[in-house]
C-alpha positions, 0 to 999 in steps of 0.5 A, a space after each residue: 454501474 460504478 464498480 467499487 474497488 478496495 486497495 489494501 496497502 502498506 507503505 513499506 511494500 515496493 510492489 505496492 508503490 508500483 500498484 498505487 501509481 499504476 491502478 488509476 491509469 489501469 482503470 482509466 475510462 472505466 466507471 469505478 470508485 476506489 477506497 484506500 484501505 491502510 493495513 499492516 502487512 507484517 501482521 498479514 505475513 505473521 498470520 498467514 504468509 510467514 514464508 516471506 521471511 524465509 525468502 529474505 534469508 542470506 541463502 536467498 540473496 541471489 534470488 532477491 537481487 534478481 527480484 530487485 532488478 525486475 522491480 527497478 525495471 517495473 518502476 521505469 515502466 511506471 515512471 516512478 522512483 525506486 531507490 530500493 533497498 535503502 538503508 532504511 529497509 526493512 521498514 517498520 511501518 506501524 507509525 506510517 500506517 497509523 498516519 494513513 489510518 488517521 486519514 481513512 475517512 478523508 480519502 482524498 487526503 489519504 491518497 495525497 499523503 500516501 503518494 507523498 510518503 511513497 515518494 519520500 521512501 522509495 524515491 528519496 530514501 527518507 526514513 518513514 520509521 521516524 515520526 519527524 519525517 512523517 510529520 514533514 511528509 504530511 506538511 509537504 502534502 498540504 496536511 497538518 503534520 503535527 495534528 495528524 501525528 497526534 491523531 495517529 497516536 490515539 487509541 481509536 486509530 491504533 485499533 482501526 489499523 489492527 481491525 483493518 489488518 484483521 479484516 484483510 486477513 479474514 477476506 483472504 489477503 496474504 500480502 500488499 497490495 490486496 485489491 478487491 473488486 466488488 461484484 453484484 449480489 455481494 460477491 467479491 474478487 481478490 487480486 494481489 500485486 502490481 502485475 495483476 492490474 490487467 486482470 483488475 481492469 478486465 474485471 471492472 470493465 466487465 462489471 461497469 
């Protein structure tokens, strides 16, 4: 049985950058399909997980520094660049995620764009807040950047990003990445973060 997996993501999240790179290798050899679901993690934090903002306060700087150190070790294991935090952190990702939402019906193109955008932000420290950078990244991914920017600015795409975010919250998300594995009879299992990918594999393997 092909097991359906949904991957809710925001390009601003370093842990999502890792999970995006790692999920296909983690599921290698299993019968699965994956749906990339762009959403706005800031909307999730505002609605159900405001403690994230507390963790970023100056009094928590030592803990954050350790976390960034572990993050870079995880990146080395994954074989991906992690130039983080850069001068563009924290990223206001709404424009970038609208680009992603404009591609949601074209999953292969969305995966390609997301890969290029993660590389641009986390490896090369490019500013994904800048619409011109997003257009350039889309062009580098073999997509029409100018046309994509026009679609990304349309009201239906804006509405879709809002709807995806609301849907993720309603289904239990509290951050990015949120990974949902579909079980028989309409049941689903939610997982969070790069470190839970072994659990995702075990669940998919049990169902496949």
